[in-house]
Every structure is written in structure tokens, then in C-alpha cells.
C-alpha positions in Angstrom: 111.4 153.7 65.1 111.5 152.4 68.7 114.5 150.6 70.2 114.8 149.3 73.8 118.1 150.4 75.3 117.9 149.1 78.9 116.2 146.3 80.8 115.2 145.7 84.4 117.6 143.2 86.1 114.7 141.7 88.1 111.8 141.2 85.6 113.8 141.6 82.4 111.4 144.0 80.8 112.6 147.2 79.1 113.0 150.3 81.3 113.9 152.8 78.5 113.7 153.1 74.8 114.9 155.3 72.0 112.3 156.9 69.8 113.5 158.3 66.4 111.6 160.9 64.4 113.5 161.8 61.2 116.9 162.9 62.2 116.0 163.3 65.9 116.2 160.7 68.6 114.7 160.8 72.1 115.2 158.5 75.2 112.0 157.8 77.0 111.5 155.8 80.2 109.4 152.6 80.2 107.5 151.2 83.2 108.6 147.6 83.6 106.6 145.0 85.5 108.4 145.9 88.8 107.7 149.6 88.3 104.1 149.0 87.5 103.7 146.9 90.7 105.3 149.6 92.8 103.0 152.2 91.3 100.0 150.0 91.9 101.1 149.5 95.6 101.6 153.2 96.0 98.1 154.0 94.6 96.5 151.4 96.9 98.3 152.8 99.9 97.3 156.3 99.0 93.6 155.1 98.7 93.9 153.3 102.1 95.3 156.5 103.7 92.5 158.6 102.1 89.8 156.3 103.5 91.5 156.2 106.9 91.6 160.0 106.9 88.0 160.2 105.9 87.0 157.7 108.6 89.0 159.6 111.2 87.4 162.8 110.1 83.9 161.2 110.3 84.7 159.9 113.8 86.0 163.3 115.0 83.0 165.1 113.6 80.2 162.6 114.6 81.4 160.4 117.5 81.0 162.3 120.8 83.1 159.6 122.5 85.7 157.4 120.9 84.4 154.5 123.1 81.7 153.9 120.6 84.1 153.0 117.9 85.2 149.9 119.9 81.8 148.3 120.0 81.4 146.2 116.9 79.4 143.1 115.8 82.8 141.3 115.6 83.1 141.6 119.4 79.6 140.3 120.1 79.8 137.5 122.7 76.3 136.3 121.7 76.3 136.4 117.9 73.5 133.8 117.6 71.1 135.6 120.0 67.9 137.1 118.6 68.9 140.7 119.2 72.2 140.2 117.4 70.6 138.4 114.4 67.8 141.0 114.2 70.0 144.0 114.4 72.5 142.7 111.9 69.6 142.4 109.5 68.7 146.0 110.2 72.2 146.9 108.9 71.8 144.5 105.9 68.6 146.4 105.0 70.1 149.8 105.9 69.3 151.4 102.5 65.6 150.5 102.8 65.5 151.4 106.5 67.0 154.8 105.6 64.6 155.3 102.7 61.6 154.5 104.8 63.0 156.4 107.8 62.8 153.5 110.2 64.6 154.1 113.5 64.9 152.0 116.6 64.1 152.5 120.2 66.3 149.9 122.0 64.8 149.3 125.4 65.8 147.0 128.3 67.3 146.9 131.8 70.9 147.8 132.6 73.7 145.9 131.0 71.7 144.0 128.4 73.7 145.4 125.4 71.6 148.3 124.2 74.6 150.7 123.8 76.7 147.9 122.3 74.2 147.0 119.6 73.4 150.7 118.8 77.1 151.4 118.4 77.7 148.2 116.4 75.0 149.4 114.0 76.5 152.8 113.8 80.0 151.4 113.0 78.6 149.2 110.2 76.7 152.1 108.7 79.8 154.2 108.8 81.6 151.4 106.9 79.0 151.7 104.3 80.0 155.3 103.8 77.3 157.2 105.6 78.0 159.8 108.3 76.9 159.0 111.8 76.2 161.2 114.8 76.4 159.2 118.1 76.5 160.1 121.7 74.4 161.0 124.8 72.1 164.0 124.5 73.8 165.6 127.5 77.2 165.3 125.7 75.7 166.7 122.5 74.1 169.6 124.3 77.4 170.3 126.0 79.2 170.2 122.7 76.7 172.6 121.1 77.2 175.1 123.9 81.0 175.0 124.1 82.9 178.0 122.8 79.9 180.2 123.6 77.7 178.3 121.1 79.9 179.3 118.1 79.7 175.7 116.8 76.0 175.3 117.4 75.0 175.8 113.7 77.5 173.1 112.7 76.1 170.7 115.2 72.5 171.5 114.1 73.6 170.8 110.5 74.9 167.4 111.5 71.7 166.6 113.4 69.7 167.5 110.3 71.8 165.9 107.6 73.7 162.9 108.9 72.0 159.7 107.6 72.0 158.1 111.1 71.8 159.6 114.5 72.2 157.5 117.7 71.1 158.9 121.0 72.5 156.8 123.8 71.0 156.4 127.3 68.1 158.8 126.9 66.3 159.5 130.1 69.3 160.1 132.5 69.6 163.8 131.8 69.0 166.4 134.5 65.3 167.0 135.0 65.2 170.7 134.3 63.2 172.9 132.0 66.4 174.0 130.3 67.6 170.5 129.6 64.2 169.4 128.2 64.0 172.5 126.1 67.3 171.6 124.5 66.2 167.9 124.1 63.0 169.0 122.4 64.9 171.2 120.0 67.3 168.4 119.0 64.5 165.8 118.6 62.5 168.3 116.6 65.5 169.0 114.3 65.9 165.3 113.7 62.2 164.7 113.2 62.1 167.3 110.4 65.1 165.8 108.7 63.0 162.6 107.9 66.1 160.4 108.7 66.5 157.5 111.1 67.4 157.8 114.7 68.4 155.0 117.1 67.7 155.6 120.8 68.8 153.5 123.8 67.0 153.8 127.1 66.5 152.0 130.4 62.9 153.4 130.6 60.4 150.6 130.2 57.3 150.6 128.0 55.1 150.7 131.2 57.0 153.8 132.4 56.6 155.5 129.1 52.8 155.1 129.4 52.8 156.8 132.8 55.2 159.7 132.5 52.9 162.3 134.1 55.1 165.1 132.7 54.1 167.2 129.7 57.7 167.9 128.8 58.7 164.2 128.8 55.5 163.2 127.0 56.2 165.6 124.1 59.7 164.1 123.7 58.8 160.5 123.9 55.6 160.9 121.8 57.7 162.2 119.0 60.3 159.4 119.4 57.6 156.7 119.4 56.5 158.1 116.0 60.1 158.1 114.7 61.2 154.7 116.1 60.2 151.1 116.3 60.5 149.8 119.9 62.8 146.8 120.3 63.3 145.2 123.8 66.6 143.6 124.6 66.4 141.3 127.6 68.8 139.0 129.3 71.5 138.9 131.9 73.5 142.0 133.0 76.6 141.6 130.8 78.5 144.1 132.9 78.0 141.9 136.0 79.2 138.8 134.0 82.3 140.7 132.8 83.0 141.9 136.4 82.9 138.2 137.5 85.3 137.2 134.7 87.7 140.0 135.7 87.5 138.9 139.3 88.3 135.3 138.4 91.2 136.5 136.2 92.5 138.7 139.0 92.4 135.7 141.5 94.3 133.5 139.0 96.9 136.1 138.3 97.7 136.9 141.9 97.6 133.3 143.2 94.0 132.0 143.2 92.9 130.7 146.6 96.0 132.1 148.4 94.8 135.6 147.6 91.4 134.9 149.2 93.0 133.4 152.4 95.2 136.5 152.7 92.2 138.8 152.4 90.1 136.9 155.0 
């Protein structure tokens, strides 16, 4: 026999009941509508925190600079441009791109948005639940050699197993035998993993055809096999942003008066 003995003053549902078995009676709690809502809210908050912790862990382990986390498609100032549309589609087809091991070689002059779009892709892939390794090769090499190389095996594991690797600004490293040996090792590790890599570079297609350096040729030959070249052209966005900041500065300190005072 079951008899409710108390009710929630808010929703009116029972919050306790008496259960009788033979000569014995027991008081058991009941979850009213309010209690169920609180429990649901608690579980959702716990899940949000778990996901945030996992994302933070992913970022700490795979993002060599937190700057990359800020570059997202939502912040694209040219969302209807061909590069934006094409590279969003790359993300939409990520599972197929990953399966077929289709990487990208984003080329173009300074300030056209190569790093922005590579990072935006990385952040979208991370949202899909895949681990991402992103940074410059010089930063990666530095990280691998810190603490006397004790973490080198861990970094090599990430290079070989993370579904997406983004190498930013390739070609600006120091031109030494040691640096190119490290670069070749990293590229080779990724090549053997059969997973996509996205590379950004200011080196043009013409320059790649006339490297005149065996070390560089080995690296870029391997990357051309791993990646599809995609040229991003247009104005220097950095220069445009600098102009915007200059205009904002003039407005904030008094416009034309500031110019007269500086002349």
C-alpha cells in the first residue's frame, strides 16, 4: 500500500510516501516536478562542464598558441567571398576529407587570411569532436625539445594520431640543416599517419618550382603530395585593420584636432 504524506508547495506533486509491507511501513522520498527539473538542470550543467573541460584539455594539448582559438568563421569579415565559402564546405565535408586524407596548402601573399581560415577550419573540426594540433613548426620543434626532450614522444604521438594538423606560416623557419632535419622528421611522421594536414605559407607556386635546395625540395615535394593547393588572394587585411584603428584613434582623441597638433 502506498500513501503520499507530503506535497511540494510549488508544483503540488508528492514529495514523500509511505510504503507498507505487511506490518512494516517505510517513508520514501519522491521527486516532484521541481526536483526533477533541478536534477535535469544539474545534469546538463555537469555535461557542459565536462565538455568545457575536454575542450580546454584539447586546446592545452594541441593548440601551440591560444591566439588560434579566437579565429573562427563567425568572425569572418568576408563570409560571402570564395575562400570563405569553399573552406566552409571543406569543414562540411570533413568526414570525407579525413577519410580520403585530403589536406590543404593555403597559399597567398601577406595578410590575405591564410592563418585565419586555417584556424577557423581547425576550430570547427574541434567542435566536431576531433583533436587538432595547430601552430608554427618552429613552435612545435621548440615544444618538442623543451625539458630536454622528455615530452618528445608525446608530441610525436599527437603528430601521428590527431585527425587534423595545421602547420602555420611554413617557410619562415631558420635556414639551417638542423631545422630542416626537424621539419623533415615532423612532415614524415604526419605523412605516414595518412591523415590530413593544412599548411599556410607565403611562398608562391612559382617559388616552389624553383627552390634550388635539396632539403626544401624534399619537404615541399612531400607536402604537395599530401595537400591540395588553394590560393587566397585579395587585399592585405592587416593593412585595412590598421587603417580602421587609425581612424578610430583619431575619432577618440579629437579627430582633425589631433592631426593639427601633430603637424
